[in-house]
TORTOR-235779 format. One record per residue: x, y, z of N, C-alpha, C in turn; residue number from 1; residue in one letter. Coordinates in steps of 0.02 Angstrom, whole numbers, plus 50000, padded with zeros to 5 digits. Each point is the difference from the previous one (the first is absolute). Layout:
N
ATOM   n_east   n_north    n_up   ca_east   ca_north   ca_up   c_east   c_north    c_up   num   residu
ATOM        X         Y       Z         X          Y       Z        X         Y       Z   NUM        A
...
***
This chain:
239
ATOM   n_east   n_north    n_up   ca_east   ca_north   ca_up   c_east   c_north    c_up   num   residu
ATOM    49258     51787   50714     50070      49989   49974    50042     50009   50058     1        M
ATOM    50049     49960   50008     50058      50013   50050    50050     50044   49969     2        I
ATOM    50016     50046   50040     50056      50046   49979    50064     49965   49994     3        K
ATOM    50035     50012   49941     50067      49970   49988    50045     50046   50038     4        E
ATOM    50049     49964   50026     50056      50032   50033    50072     49969   49984     5        S
ATOM    50046     50030   49998     50061      49966   49991    50031     49979   50068     6        K
ATOM    50038     49942   50001     50022      49977   50056    50051     50043   50033     7        P
ATOM    49999     50015   50070     50040      50037   50029    50062     49962   50017     8        K
ATOM    50063     50026   49996     50056      49967   50020    50003     49998   50083     9        A
ATOM    50021     49944   50023     50001      49989   50074    50068     50031   50019    10        T
ATOM    50003     50009   50064     50061      50023   50024    50058     49963   49983    11        G
ATOM    50006     49941   50010     50068      49956   49975    50003     50004   49935    12        W
ATOM    49949     50010   49954     50020      50001   49932    50036     50071   49977    13        R
ATOM    49967     50047   50032     50035      50065   49997    50068     50001   50021    14        R
ATOM    50015     49971   50060     50066      49997   50020    50043     49961   49954    15        G
ATOM    49976     49947   49975     50041      49962   49938    50021     50050   49949    16        V
ATOM    49950     50031   49979     50009      50046   49945    50052     50043   50005    17        K
ATOM    49992     50040   50063     50050      50047   50018    50068     49970   50010    18        I
ATOM    50001     49946   50033     50073      49965   50005    50025     49980   49935    19        A
ATOM    49959     49979   49950     50027      49982   49938    50034     50057   49965    20        F
ATOM    49957     50058   50006     50026      50066   49966    50067     50021   50030    21        N
ATOM    50005     49998   50067     50063      50022   50030    50058     49954   49978    22        V
ATOM    49986     49931   50005     50053      49951   49978    50023     50023   49927    23        V
ATOM    49950     50010   49958     50015      50011   49929    50049     50069   49992    24        Y
ATOM    49974     50046   50039     50046      50064   49993    50069     49993   50032    25        I
ATOM    49996     49959   50062     50071      49988   50022    50043     49955   49969    26        L
ATOM    49966     49951   49963     50042      49961   49944    50040     50044   49960    27        M
ATOM    49955     50041   49958     50031      50040   49950    50046     50046   50029    28        I
ATOM    49988     50037   50051     50044      50042   50026    50066     49969   50024    29        A
ATOM    49990     49942   50028     50061      49960   50013    50046     49984   49949    30        F
ATOM    49970     49969   49950     50044      49983   49941    50031     50060   49961    31        M
ATOM    49959     50054   50002     50032      50060   49969    50059     50025   50043    32        L
ATOM    49988     49992   50067     50054      50019   50044    50065     49956   49995    33        Y
ATOM    49990     49936   49987     50052      49961   49996    50031     50014   49931    34        V
ATOM    49970     50016   49945     50021      50026   49943    50049     50057   50009    35        F
ATOM    49973     50048   50040     50028      50060   50014    50069     49986   50038    36        A
ATOM    50001     49949   50048     50063      49986   50034    50051     49969   49957    37        A
ATOM    49978     49964   49946     50051      49972   49957    50027     50057   49964    38        I
ATOM    49968     50046   49972     50015      50054   49961    50051     50041   50037    39        L
ATOM    49979     50019   50059     50040      50050   50043    50063     49964   50033    40        L
ATOM    50001     49939   49996     50066      49959   50019    50051     50004   49948    41        S
ATOM    49982     50024   49930     50050      49996   49957    50059     50067   50012    42        R
ATOM    50047     49985   49967     50057      50055   50011    49984     50063   49976    43        D
ATOM    49958     50000   49941     49986      50066   49976    49943     50034   50027    44        N
ATOM    49973     49960   50052     49942      50028   50035    50009     50011   50081    45        M
ATOM    50068     50003   50010     50015      49999   50068    49982     50066   50043    46        E
ATOM    49996     50056   49958     49984      50064   50033    49918     50015   49983    47        E
ATOM    49969     49956   49981     49924      50006   49992    49961     49985   50054    48        T
ATOM    49962     50050   50031     49951      49984   50065    49934     50024   49984    49        Y
ATOM    49954     49976   50039     49929      50010   49994    49985     50036   50059    50        I
ATOM    49991     50068   50005     49987      50038   50059    50056     49987   50056    51        F
ATOM    50055     49999   49979     50056      49988   50043    50010     49925   50029    52        G
ATOM    49964     49952   49966     50004      49934   50023    50014     49957   49930    53        Y
ATOM    50024     49943   50014     50007      49949   49946    50003     49932   50025    54        K
ATOM    49965     49956   49962     50005      49928   50010    50065     49966   49975    55        P
ATOM    50030     49952   50031     50059      49978   49980    49990     49918   50005    56        L
ATOM    50021     49956   49953     49997      49932   50004    50070     49979   50027    57        A
ATOM    50003     49957   50056     50063      49982   50026    50012     49934   49978    58        V
ATOM    50065     49994   49968     50019      49935   49965    50051     49952   50031    59        Q
ATOM    50015     50017   50068     50054      49958   50033    49968     49987   50071    60        S
ATOM    50036     49957   50033     49973      49973   50065    50050     50045   50060    61        G
ATOM    50039     50044   49991     50041      50032   50035    49974     50028   50061    62        S
ATOM    49928     50018   49991     49961      50034   50063    49953     49955   50030    63        M
ATOM    50003     49941   49984     49951      49955   50027    50017     49983   50078    64        E
ATOM    49963     49997   50047     49923      49981   49984    49957     50068   49992    65        P
ATOM    50031     50052   50019     49963      50071   49999    49972     50007   49932    66        V
ATOM    50040     50001   49954     49975      50005   49930    50015     49933   49956    67        I
ATOM    49953     49973   49979     50004      49928   49964    50022     50017   49929    68        R
ATOM    50031     49946   49975     50021      50005   49928    49938     49999   49964    69        T
ATOM    49993     50041   49942     49947      50008   49954    49935     50031   50038    70        H
ATOM    50020     50047   50027     49945      50038   50040    50009     50071   49971    71        S
ATOM    49948     50040   50027     50000      50075   49974    50008     50039   50069    72        I
ATOM    50042     50057   49989     49998      50042   50054    49988     50071   49976    73        V
ATOM    49968     50047   50044     49987      50068   49990    50052     50044   50020    74        I
ATOM    50032     50032   49960     50054      50051   50024    49986     50073   49989    75        A
ATOM    50024     50040   50052     49991      50069   49991    50065     50037   49985    76        Q
ATOM    49988     50052   49957     50061      50036   49982    50023     50045   50056    77        K
ATOM    50061     49993   50022     50024      50043   50059    50077     50020   49982    78        V
ATOM    50023     50049   50032     50067      50011   49993    50043     49972   50053    79        E
ATOM    50065     49997   49984     50044      49962   50049    50001     50017   50065    80        A
ATOM    49983     50065   50017     50003      50026   50069    49945     49978   50039    81        K
ATOM    49946     49966   49970     49946      49977   50028    50004     49926   50024    82        D
ATOM    50050     49961   49970     50010      49938   50014    50039     49991   50072    83        I
ATOM    49978     49954   50035     50028      49977   50066    50018     49932   50008    84        K
ATOM    50037     49983   50045     50013      49930   50025    49938     49961   50009    85        V
ATOM    49992     49940   49965     49933      49959   50017    49952     50006   49934    86        G
ATOM    50016     50055   49960     49952      50000   49941    50015     49958   49953    87        D
ATOM    49950     49978   49963     50013      49960   49936    49992     50048   49938    88        I
ATOM    50062     50007   49968     50003      50045   49952    50019     49970   49932    89        A
ATOM    49999     50036   49948     50016      49978   49933    50054     50045   49975    90        V
ATOM    50051     49971   49974     50060      50036   49975    50018     49976   49927    91        Y
ATOM    50029     50036   49960     50031      49982   49934    50073     49969   50009    92        K
ATOM    50009     49941   49978     50054      49964   50023    50060     50032   49962    93        Q
ATOM    50004     50025   49941     50049      50027   49964    49975     50057   49963    94        D
ATOM    50025     50064   50014     49971      50061   49962    50031     49995   49930    95        L
ATOM    50055     49979   49986     50042      49999   49939    49968     49947   49952    96        N
ATOM    49963     49951   50020     49973      49945   49961    49921     50013   49993    97        D
ATOM    49978     50014   49941     49932      50009   49975    49956     49941   50025    98        P
ATOM    50026     49940   49994     49970      49943   50015    50005     49971   50069    99        K
ATOM    50029     50037   50045     50006      49989   50066    49932     49983   50035   100        S
ATOM    50000     49956   50050     49936      49988   50030    49984     50047   50057   101        R
ATOM    49935     50005   50019     49975      50027   50064    50005     49955   50053   102        L
ATOM    50025     50014   50056     50013      49953   50059    49960     50023   50054   103        I
ATOM    49962     49953   50035     49950      50009   50054    50036     49969   50056   104        V
ATOM    50037     50040   50045     50025      49979   50060    49988     50041   50059   105        H
ATOM    50022     49982   50060     49993      50040   50059    50054     50034   50015   106        R
ATOM    49995     50062   50025     50053      50040   50024    50026     49981   50072   107        V
ATOM    50063     49977   50002     50022      49978   50073    50047     50053   50028   108        I
ATOM    50027     50044   49962     50043      50054   50031    50004     50059   49954   109        E
ATOM    50007     50058   50033     50019      50059   49970    50076     50016   50013   110        V
ATOM    50036     50010   49945     50068      50007   49998    50020     50064   49966   111        V
ATOM    50059     50021   50008     50021      50057   49957    49995     49983   49923   112        D
ATOM    49971     50045   49968     49990      49990   49924    49945     49963   49988   113        G
ATOM    49956     49975   50043     49950      49962   49980    49962     49953   50046   114        G
ATOM    49986     49940   49978     49962      49959   50042    50029     49923   49986   115        F
ATOM    49990     49956   50051     50014      49932   49979    49929     49966   50003   116        R
ATOM    49995     49954   49960     49941      49956   49987    50013     49935   50016   117        F
ATOM    49948     49958   50008     50010      49924   50003    49929     49969   49990   118        Q
ATOM    50001     49951   49965     49934      49960   49994    49986     49965   50066   119        G
ATOM    49936     49990   50025     49984      49966   50058    50022     49927   49997   120        D
ATOM    49998     49970   49943     50020      49933   49987    50065     49989   49978   121        N
ATOM    50044     50050   50001     50073      49996   49976    50050     49995   50072   122        N
ATOM    50050     49964   49981     50040      49984   50064    50048     50061   50022   123        S
ATOM    50002     50047   49941     50043      50065   50013    49977     50057   49966   124        G
ATOM    50025     50062   50015     49972      50063   49969    50027     50000   49928   125        P
ATOM    49971     50048   49967     50025      50010   49926    50066     50026   49995   126        D
ATOM    50041     49979   49950     50061      50011   50005    50028     50068   49975   127        P
ATOM    49952     50047   50014     50021      50073   49979    49957     50050   50033   128        Y
ATOM    50029     50056   50001     49958      50058   50028    49946     50030   49956   129        I
ATOM    49944     49998   50026     49949      50034   49955    49997     50075   50009   130        I
ATOM    50016     50044   49954     49999      50067   49998    49931     50026   49990   131        T
ATOM    49999     50065   50022     49929      50034   49993    49968     50004   49933   132        D
ATOM    50043     50000   49945     49972      50009   49935    49981     49934   49980   133        D
ATOM    50008     49937   50030     49979      49939   49981    49939     49982   50027   134        M
ATOM    49976     50035   50058     49931      49992   50031    49944     50016   49946   135        I
ATOM    49955     49951   50004     49939      50021   49954    49937     50011   50042   136        R
ATOM    49988     49955   50041     49935      49998   50031    50003     49963   50072   137        C
ATOM    49944     50000   50032     49992      49955   50062    49943     49961   49996   138        R
ATOM    50002     49946   50025     49945      49955   50002    49948     50010   50054   139        V
ATOM    49941     50018   49983     49950      50013   50048    49944     49943   50010   140        V
ATOM    50001     49952   49956     49942      49952   49999    50031     49937   49965   141        L
ATOM    49994     49941   50040     50017      49935   49973    49937     49968   49981   142        T
ATOM    49990     49967   49937     49945      49957   49979    50024     49933   49992   143        M
ATOM    50009     49960   50045     50027      49933   49996    49949     49954   49972   144        N
ATOM    49932     50026   49993     49946      49943   49975    49998     50010   49928   145        W
ATOM    50037     50048   49965     50004      50001   49931    50051     49947   49968   146        T
ATOM    50041     49969   50050     50056      49956   49981    49971     49938   49949   147        E
ATOM    49945     49971   50012     49975      49947   49954    49987     50025   49926   148        P
ATOM    49966     50053   49998     49995      50037   49937    50063     50009   49965   149        V
ATOM    50043     50033   50031     50063      50025   49966    50042     49944   49979   150        I
ATOM    50000     49944   50045     50038      49945   49986    49965     49963   49934   151        R
ATOM    49946     50003   49996     49970      49960   49939    50011     50042   49933   152        R
ATOM    50009     50070   50004     50021      50035   49946    50072     50015   49985   153        I
ATOM    50041     49968   50036     50065      50006   50000    50043     49944   49951   154        S
ATOM    50054     50013   49976     50042      49955   49963    50045     49959   50049   155        N
ATOM    50018     49938   49981     50043      49974   50050    50067     50030   50033   156        P
ATOM    50023     50047   49961     50055      50036   50023    49979     50057   50050   157        D
ATOM    49932     50011   50006     49973      50051   50052    49984     50062   49964   158        G
ATOM    50011     50013   49930     49975      50054   49970    49927     49999   49987   159        T
ATOM    49964     50047   49990     49931      49997   49988    49980     49989   49924   160        L
ATOM    49954     49958   49984     49983      49994   49934    49934     50030   49986   161        N
ATOM    49998     50050   49948     49956      50041   49985    49944     49957   49970   162        V
ATOM    50015     49951   49959     49946      49955   49975    49958     49967   50049   163        W
ATOM    50040     49979   50048     49958      49966   50055    49952     50041   50033   164        N
ATOM    50022     50071   50016     49964      50047   50024    49934     50011   49961   165        I
ATOM    50004     50003   49936     49954      50019   49957    49946     49943   50002   166        V
ATOM    50028     49927   49995     49959      49943   50002    49961     49997   50068   167        I
ATOM    50019     50017   50058     49978      49991   50065    49946     50055   49995   168        W
ATOM    50015     50058   49978     49958      50063   50008    49935     49975   49953   169        L
ATOM    50011     49972   49944     49944      49985   49952    49958     49942   50033   170        V
ATOM    50034     49943   50031     49963      49949   50031    49957     50023   50062   171        L
ATOM    50024     50058   50040     49967      50020   50058    49934     50034   49977   172        A
ATOM    50014     50045   49943     49938      50036   49975    49942     49958   49967   173        L
ATOM    50034     49938   49973     49951      49957   49967    49962     49967   50062   174        I
ATOM    50038     49978   50042     49961      49973   50065    49944     50040   50027   175        L
ATOM    50017     50062   50016     49959      50047   50031    49940     50015   49943   176        L
ATOM    50011     50000   49938     49942      50014   49954    49951     49935   49999   177        E
ATOM    50037     49937   50006     49960      49939   49998    49951     50000   50067   178        V
ATOM    50028     50012   50051     49965      50005   50071    49941     50047   49986   179        V
ATOM    50022     50061   49972     49940      50056   50002    49950     49976   49952   180        S
ATOM    50017     49965   49942     49946      49975   49959    49960     49950   50031   181        Y
ATOM    50025     49954   50038     49960      49944   50035    49959     50034   50052   182        L
ATOM    50025     50054   50032     49955      50033   50060    49935     50032   49958   183        L
ATOM    50015     50034   49946     49950      50036   49971    49948     49950   49966   184        K
ATOM    50030     49939   49972     49953      49955   49977    49952     49966   50058   185        R
ATOM    50032     49987   50053     49962      49976   50057    49948     50048   50018   186        R
ATOM    50021     50067   50006     49940      50050   50011    49942     49998   49946   187        K
ATOM    50015     49996   49935     49956      49998   49952    49952     49933   50007   188        K
ATOM    50027     49950   50013     49962      49939   50013    49955     50007   50054   189        L
ATOM    50020     50022   50058     49965      50013   50053    49933     50051   49982   190        R
ATOM    50016     50055   49966     49952      50040   49982    49952     49972   49955   191        E
ATOM    50019     49956   49950     49949      49965   49959    49966     49954   50035   192        A
ATOM    50026     49965   50052     49959      49962   50043    49945     50031   50039   193        E
ATOM    50023     50057   50024     49949      50040   50037    49942     50028   49952   194        T
ATOM    50017     50024   49943     49945      50014   49948    49956     49946   49988   195        E
ATOM    50032     49946   49992     49958      49941   49983    49949     49967   50050   196        K
ATOM    50029     50017   50062     49957      49982   50051    49949     50049   50012   197        A
ATOM    50003     50065   49987     49958      50050   49998    49947     49999   49949   198        E
ATOM    50011     49971   49946     49964      49984   49942    49947     49952   50018   199        E
ATOM    50035     49949   50029     49956      49941   50023    49947     50016   50055   200        Q
ATOM    50023     50045   50047     49955      50026   50051    49943     50042   49967   201        L
ATOM    50021     50041   49951     49945      50048   49967    49954     49952   49961   202        N
ATOM    50019     49946   49972     49959      49954   49963    49953     49963   50046   203        T
ATOM    50023     49984   50063     49960      49970   50048    49943     50045   50022   204        V
ATOM    50028     50063   50011     49953      50052   50026    49944     50018   49951   205        Y
ATOM    50019     50003   49938     49954      50012   49949    49946     49947   49999   206        D
ATOM    50025     49928   50001     49959      49952   50000    49947     50001   50055   207        Q
ATOM    50032     50010   50058     49947      50003   50060    49946     50065   49996   208        L
ATOM    50027     50052   49975     49956      50048   49987    49947     49996   49946   209        A
ATOM    50021     49959   49955     49947      49985   49951    49947     49950   50025   210        G
ATOM    50031     49950   50029     49945      49953   50031    49958     50026   50055   211        E
ATOM    50020     50046   50038     49959      50039   50047    49952     50044   49962   212        S
ATOM    50017     50032   49951     49954      50035   49964    49939     49958   49968   213        Q
ATOM    50023     49946   49973     49948      49952   49967    49955     49973   50055   214        D
ATOM    50025     49985   50063     49956      49971   50047    49947     50060   50025   215        E
ATOM    50019     50059   49997     49956      50052   50024    49943     50021   49942   216        E
ATOM    50018     49978   49935     49948      50009   49952    49955     49950   49997   217        E
ATOM    50018     49940   50020     49956      49936   50005    49966     49991   50059   218        D
ATOM    50018     50035   50048     49969      49990   50069    49930     50025   50006   219        A
ATOM    49954     49983   50043     49936      50024   50007    50002     50069   50036   220        P
ATOM    49943     50036   50002     50001      50064   50034    50035     49992   50080   221        P
ATOM    50026     50042   50012     50025      49997   50069    49953     50018   50056   222        D
ATOM    50020     50001   50060     49956      50012   50052    49979     50073   50008   223        E
ATOM    50044     50045   49980     49984      50067   49993    49941     50014   49951   224        A
ATOM    50004     49965   49936     49947      50019   49956    49930     49963   50037   225        E
ATOM    50005     49947   50025     49938      49967   50029    49978     50053   50051   226        K
ATOM    50037     50022   50043     49981      50059   50058    49961     50052   49963   227        T
ATOM    50033     50028   49955     49967      50054   49959    49928     49987   49979   228        E
ATOM    50002     49937   49972     49937      49981   49968    49940     49999   50062   229        S
ATOM    50025     49971   50052     49956      49992   50060    49975     50068   50025   230        N
ATOM    50048     50049   50004     49978      50076   50027    49957     50026   49949   231        E
ATOM    50003     49993   49931     49950      50027   49953    49932     49969   50010   232        E
ATOM    49995     49939   50016     49937      49962   50008    49970     50035   50071   233        N
ATOM    50044     50009   50049     49967      50029   50063    49979     50073   49995   234        D
ATOM    50021     50032   49949     49985      50067   49997    49928     50012   49955   235        E
ATOM    49981     49944   49968     49936      49999   49961    49946     50008   50046   236        T
ATOM    49954     50051   49987     49940      50014   50055    49948     49945   49984   237        P
ATOM    49968     49990   50052     49944      49952   49992    49943     50023   49962   238        D
ATOM    49960     49954   49964     49943      50024   49965    49936     50010   50044   239        A
***
């Protein structure tokens, strides 16, 4: 009998499997991070940070091309004294208005009583002095590659649509599950084909072994038996 063995995954197949798992995890992590960016961009979440950092969804083009419209930035919570000219920082536009937006602009000047900000894509500076208590955080990472995703989950007025987010998240998970199912099914088919081939080889081996045994039973005495018979005759004493 031929010893059965499961097919071993080749190097490239193992690589594909690892790459798929990595993409799967990154997709889920990214969608969760986008969702976190949306939540943390809301007015009632402006002071919420994750280990001192927070993702923010940028909804205007005032900082293009450095920060594209509908992209995500990572901001670090800092104090006003840590802000310097050239930094891209986030400030609250109006402290007296609960619905006031968070503005992401660049610091262009330090003045008495605060800072002057300006968007890179704007023709002039912001029309007011930004005081220390208006500063919220400083941008440390720009993720412009997220722009296509954020754009597709946004409303025409630039606000983010929660239902679009849910739909895209569900579609992404379904797609990943379908790909995972197809890969597992392909693996099972390969294993089934291998087992079938091994069964056929075992059948052929058994047939050959049976035919060989039949031939040995039907064959005349071999040369060894003849030689043994001759030796017995030679040892017989003469009369």
